[in-house]
C-alpha positions as CSV (number, residue, x, y, z in Angstrom):
1,M,47.3,18.9,-3.6
2,I,45.5,16.1,-5.3
3,K,44.8,14.5,-2.2
4,Q,43.4,17.5,-0.6
5,I,40.9,17.7,-4.1
6,K,40.1,14.2,-3.1
7,K,39.4,15.1,0.7
8,T,37.1,17.6,-0.5
9,A,35.1,15.5,-3.2
10,I,34.9,13.0,-0.7
11,A,33.5,15.7,1.8
12,A,30.8,17.3,-0.5
13,V,29.8,13.5,-1.5
14,I,29.0,13.0,2.1
15,S,27.5,16.7,2.9
16,G,25.4,16.3,-0.3
17,G,24.2,12.6,0.3
18,L,23.2,14.1,4.0
19,M,21.7,17.0,3.0
20,A,19.9,15.5,0.3
21,A,18.3,12.6,2.1
22,S,17.7,15.1,5.2
23,M,15.4,17.2,2.7
24,S,13.5,14.2,1.8
25,A,12.6,12.9,5.2
26,N,10.9,16.6,5.4
27,A,8.1,15.5,3.0
28,I,6.8,11.7,3.3
29,V,4.7,11.1,0.3
30,V,2.3,7.9,0.8
31,G,-0.7,6.9,-1.7
32,G,0.2,9.8,-3.7
33,I,-0.6,12.4,-0.9
34,D,2.4,14.9,0.6
35,F,2.2,14.3,4.7
36,G,4.9,17.1,4.9
37,A,7.5,17.0,7.7
38,L,4.5,15.7,10.5
39,G,4.6,12.5,9.0
40,A,8.2,11.8,8.8
41,D,8.0,11.8,12.7
42,P,5.8,9.2,14.2
43,S,5.7,11.2,17.5
44,N,3.8,13.3,15.8
45,L,0.2,13.6,14.7
46,H,-0.9,13.8,10.9
47,F,-4.1,16.3,10.7
48,E,-6.5,17.0,8.2
49,T,-9.6,19.3,7.4
50,A,-12.4,18.3,5.6
51,T,-16.0,19.3,4.5
52,L,-19.0,17.9,5.4
53,A,-22.4,17.1,3.9
54,Q,-24.6,15.0,5.8
55,T,-28.2,13.5,6.3
56,L,-30.3,13.4,9.3
57,I,-32.6,11.1,10.9
58,D,-35.7,11.0,13.4
59,G,-35.4,8.2,15.0
60,N,-33.7,4.9,16.0
61,G,-32.4,2.3,14.0
62,Q,-31.8,4.4,11.0
63,T,-28.2,5.3,9.1
64,V,-26.8,8.6,8.4
65,T,-24.5,9.2,4.9
66,S,-21.7,11.9,4.7
67,Y,-19.6,12.9,1.9
68,G,-16.9,15.7,1.7
69,Q,-13.6,16.6,0.5
70,I,-10.5,16.8,2.5
71,T,-9.1,20.4,2.0
72,T,-5.9,20.0,4.2
73,V,-3.3,17.6,5.2
74,N,-0.9,18.8,8.0
75,G,-1.7,22.6,7.1
76,D,-1.3,22.8,3.8
77,T,-4.0,23.2,0.8
78,S,-1.6,21.4,-1.8
79,Y,-1.1,18.1,-0.3
80,C,-0.5,16.7,-3.9
81,G,3.0,14.1,-4.1
82,V,3.8,15.1,-7.2
83,A,6.3,18.3,-7.4
84,G,4.0,21.0,-9.2
85,D,1.1,19.1,-9.0
86,T,-2.0,20.8,-7.5
87,N,-4.8,19.2,-9.3
88,C,-5.3,15.7,-7.1
89,G,-7.6,15.4,-4.3
90,L,-9.2,13.3,-1.4
91,Y,-12.8,12.8,-0.9
92,Y,-14.6,10.6,1.5
93,V,-18.2,8.9,1.6
94,A,-18.9,7.4,5.3
95,T,-22.2,5.6,6.4
96,F,-23.5,5.3,10.1
97,Q,-25.6,2.8,11.0
98,N,-28.4,1.7,13.7
99,S,-29.0,4.8,15.4
100,A,-30.3,4.3,19.0
101,G,-31.1,6.6,21.9
102,F,-32.1,9.3,19.2
103,T,-36.1,9.1,20.5
104,E,-35.3,8.8,24.0
105,S,-33.0,12.1,24.0
106,G,-36.0,13.8,22.1
107,G,-33.7,14.0,19.1
108,T,-30.8,15.7,20.8
109,A,-28.1,12.9,21.1
110,V,-27.5,9.8,19.3
111,T,-25.1,6.9,18.9
112,F,-24.5,4.8,16.1
113,D,-22.4,1.6,16.7
114,T,-21.5,0.9,13.1
115,A,-19.5,3.7,10.9
116,T,-17.5,3.0,7.5
117,I,-15.4,5.7,5.9
118,N,-13.9,5.4,2.8
119,I,-11.6,7.8,1.1
120,F,-11.2,8.4,-2.6
121,F,-8.2,9.6,-4.4
122,A,-9.0,11.7,-7.4
123,A,-6.1,12.9,-9.9
124,D,-8.1,15.5,-10.6
125,P,-10.8,17.5,-8.7
126,L,-14.2,17.0,-8.9
127,G,-16.6,20.3,-9.3
128,N,-17.8,22.3,-6.6
129,L,-19.7,20.1,-4.6
130,L,-21.8,22.8,-3.5
131,T,-23.4,23.7,-7.0
132,N,-23.4,20.3,-8.5
133,P,-27.0,20.3,-10.3
134,G,-27.1,16.6,-9.5
135,G,-27.5,17.4,-5.7
136,S,-25.6,15.4,-2.8
137,P,-26.9,12.1,-4.2
138,D,-25.2,12.7,-7.5
139,N,-22.0,13.9,-5.1
140,V,-21.5,10.6,-3.7
141,T,-22.0,8.2,-6.8
142,D,-19.1,10.8,-8.5
143,I,-16.7,10.2,-5.1
144,S,-17.6,6.3,-5.1
145,A,-16.5,6.0,-8.4
146,L,-13.1,7.2,-8.1
147,P,-10.0,5.0,-6.7
148,L,-10.5,3.6,-3.2
149,W,-7.6,5.0,-1.0
150,A,-8.0,4.2,2.4
151,T,-11.0,2.9,4.5
152,F,-11.7,3.7,8.5
153,N,-14.2,1.4,10.6
154,N,-15.7,2.5,13.7
155,H,-13.1,1.4,17.3
156,G,-16.4,1.7,19.6
157,D,-19.4,3.9,19.0
158,I,-19.7,7.1,17.3
159,A,-21.5,9.8,19.4
160,G,-23.2,13.1,17.8
161,T,-25.1,15.4,20.3
162,G,-27.0,18.8,19.4
163,T,-30.6,20.0,18.1
164,L,-30.7,17.6,15.2
165,V,-34.3,17.5,14.3
166,G,-37.5,19.1,14.3
167,A,-36.8,22.8,14.6
168,S,-35.8,25.5,12.1
169,V,-32.1,25.9,13.1
170,L,-30.3,22.9,13.4
171,S,-26.8,22.0,14.5
172,G,-24.9,19.6,16.3
173,S,-21.5,17.3,16.6
174,T,-20.3,13.8,16.3
175,A,-17.1,12.5,18.1
176,G,-15.5,8.9,17.4
177,L,-12.5,6.8,17.0
178,Y,-11.4,4.5,14.0
179,D,-9.0,1.6,12.9
180,V,-7.6,1.7,9.3
181,V,-7.7,-1.2,7.6
182,A,-4.0,-2.3,7.0
183,G,-2.2,-3.1,3.8
184,G,-1.5,-1.6,1.1
185,A,0.7,1.9,1.6
186,V,-1.1,4.0,3.2
187,G,-3.4,1.7,5.3
188,D,0.2,0.0,6.8
189,F,1.3,3.8,7.0
190,L,-2.0,5.3,8.9
191,N,-2.1,2.0,11.5
192,A,-0.1,3.3,13.9
193,N,-2.8,2.4,17.3
194,T,-1.1,6.0,19.1
195,V,-5.2,7.2,20.0
196,D,-6.2,5.9,23.6
197,D,-9.5,4.6,23.6
198,G,-9.8,5.2,27.5
199,V,-10.7,1.6,28.2
200,G,-7.4,0.1,27.6
201,G,-6.9,-0.3,23.9
202,F,-5.7,2.1,20.8
203,A,-7.1,3.4,17.9
204,D,-5.8,5.0,14.7
205,I,-7.5,7.7,13.9
206,D,-9.5,10.3,16.3
207,I,-12.7,12.0,13.9
208,T,-14.9,15.4,15.2
209,A,-17.3,17.2,13.4
210,S,-19.5,20.1,13.6
211,F,-22.3,20.6,11.4
212,S,-25.6,23.0,10.9
213,N,-28.4,23.5,8.8
214,L,-27.0,27.1,7.5
215,R,-28.1,27.3,4.0
216,S,-24.9,28.6,2.8
217,R,-23.3,25.4,3.4
218,L,-25.5,23.1,1.6
219,N,-26.1,21.8,-1.9
220,Q,-28.7,24.2,-3.2
221,F,-30.0,21.6,-5.7
222,D,-30.9,19.2,-3.0
223,T,-34.4,18.2,-2.5
224,A,-35.0,19.1,1.1
225,V,-33.4,22.7,0.8
226,V,-34.9,23.7,-2.2
227,N,-38.5,22.8,-0.5
228,G,-37.6,24.4,2.4
229,S,-38.2,21.2,4.5
230,C,-34.3,21.6,5.9
231,F,-35.4,24.8,7.6
232,N,-39.0,24.9,8.9
233,G,-38.8,21.6,11.1
234,T,-40.2,19.3,8.6
235,A,-37.3,17.4,7.4
236,G,-36.6,13.6,7.8
237,E,-35.0,10.6,7.4
238,G,-32.3,11.2,4.5
239,D,-32.7,14.5,3.8
240,W,-29.4,16.6,3.1
241,C,-30.0,18.9,5.3
242,F,-26.3,19.2,7.2
243,G,-23.3,20.8,6.4
244,G,-20.1,21.5,8.3
245,T,-16.4,20.6,8.9
246,A,-14.7,17.8,10.6
247,D,-11.5,17.0,11.5
248,I,-9.3,14.0,11.1
249,A,-5.9,13.2,13.4
250,G,-3.8,10.0,14.1
251,G,-0.9,8.7,14.4
252,T,1.7,7.7,11.7
253,V,4.2,4.4,10.5
254,T,6.9,6.2,9.0
255,V,8.5,3.8,6.4
256,P,11.8,5.3,4.9
257,E,11.5,6.1,1.2
258,P,13.6,4.1,-1.7
259,A,15.1,7.5,-2.4
260,T,16.1,8.6,1.2
261,M,17.7,4.9,1.6
262,A,19.6,5.2,-1.4
263,L,21.0,8.7,-0.5
264,L,21.8,7.9,3.0
265,G,23.6,4.8,1.1
266,L,25.2,7.3,-0.5
267,G,26.9,9.2,2.1
268,L,27.4,5.6,4.2
269,I,30.1,5.1,1.2
270,G,31.4,8.7,1.2
271,M,32.3,8.2,4.8
272,S,34.1,4.9,4.0
273,L,36.4,5.9,1.6
274,G,37.0,9.3,4.0
275,R,38.3,6.5,6.5
276,R,40.3,4.8,3.7
277,F,42.1,7.9,2.7
278,R,42.7,8.9,5.9
């Protein structure tokens, strides 16, 4: 009877350890962000969605600035890595430099040869970015003051198309590949090199975005919104006249969590004890 109790206890240790390990593996937390079940499998893509606010340009050799909030991580709007914490958030500020091909295309296409996206971690959410009385410049300042979470640099040119200037209705889209700056938990986790660049290499991140000058998407306190230049075709370089959304996708390099390893170790110990009793 005592032997049977010992065997039952050992089985419970094994089962509990492996089950807990399995449960832990369903939530991969990196840099305070829960990537969910998809983050646990390198064959799956992580996928984020984000809001987008962006300046426009009216010629070549110019720079576009954009910012926004990451709204979902792998489909989850509550992506904080601490159980019960729903206050944290990710925000970003991006710059796209050296516009080219703009004048030649009449403002319907453009490329940038240099791009940097800095992502920041906020322990508490910022206010509504669309109703900040300081406008987009103040949003950029507030976001940039947060702790840096990750940095993406362009992998090849960034391309954009659409009606980008000189009309009452503006709209467009962009697409580009990015490399994660390696180093630290987040950089190493996202530095997967799984996105085929079509020319024999691999990037880490694929980002697409769409945007327009729809008033409801813009900060109501931005100068070009207040004076109406965003809507009458007179807006120019640096005016905050675009708002929209962005999709971010890539692979992951999964490193087992210490808790997961400890639980797996407990299960292995239990299995070893079980063999000894048998």
